[in-house]
C-alpha positions, 0 to 999 in steps of 0.5 A, spaced: 191 766 081 194 769 075 199 773 078 202 767 081 202 763 075 205 769 071 210 770 077 212 762 077 213 762 069 217 769 069 222 766 074 220 772 079 222 777 074 218 783 072 215 784 065 216 791 062 212 793 056 218 793 052 218 785 053 211 785 050 212 782 042 210 788 037 205 783 034 201 782 040 201 789 042 198 791 035 193 785 036 191 788 043 190 795 041 186 793 035 179 792 034 173 791 029 171 798 027 164 799 027 164 806 024 163 813 027 159 816 033 158 823 034 165 824 030 168 819 034 171 812 031 167 806 035 170 799 035 170 793 038 177 791 041 180 784 039 181 782 046 174 783 048 172 779 042 177 774 044 174 773 051 167 773 048 169 767 044 172 763 050 166 764 054 162 761 048 167 756 047 166 754 055 158 755 054 158 750 048 163 745 052 159 745 058 152 744 055 155 738 051 157 735 057 150 737 061 154 741 066 149 745 070 150 750 076 146 749 082 140 753 083 141 760 086 135 758 091 130 753 092 124 757 092 117 754 089 114 758 084 
């Protein structure tokens, strides 16, 4: 679905890495450092934090509107 939307938005042209703005590229590569673990720098990627924020936002909106998914099974306990 997203690749189809990207195809329509780009007019059928392929987007190369050079076409990505430098600011977005730095944001995508960056993250919040958590420290070192065994001599390796550990961080939480910015895009992971963005995805987590979107999930929380959607969850809050669904809870505010009392939207409940159907039960996975109808077993009686």
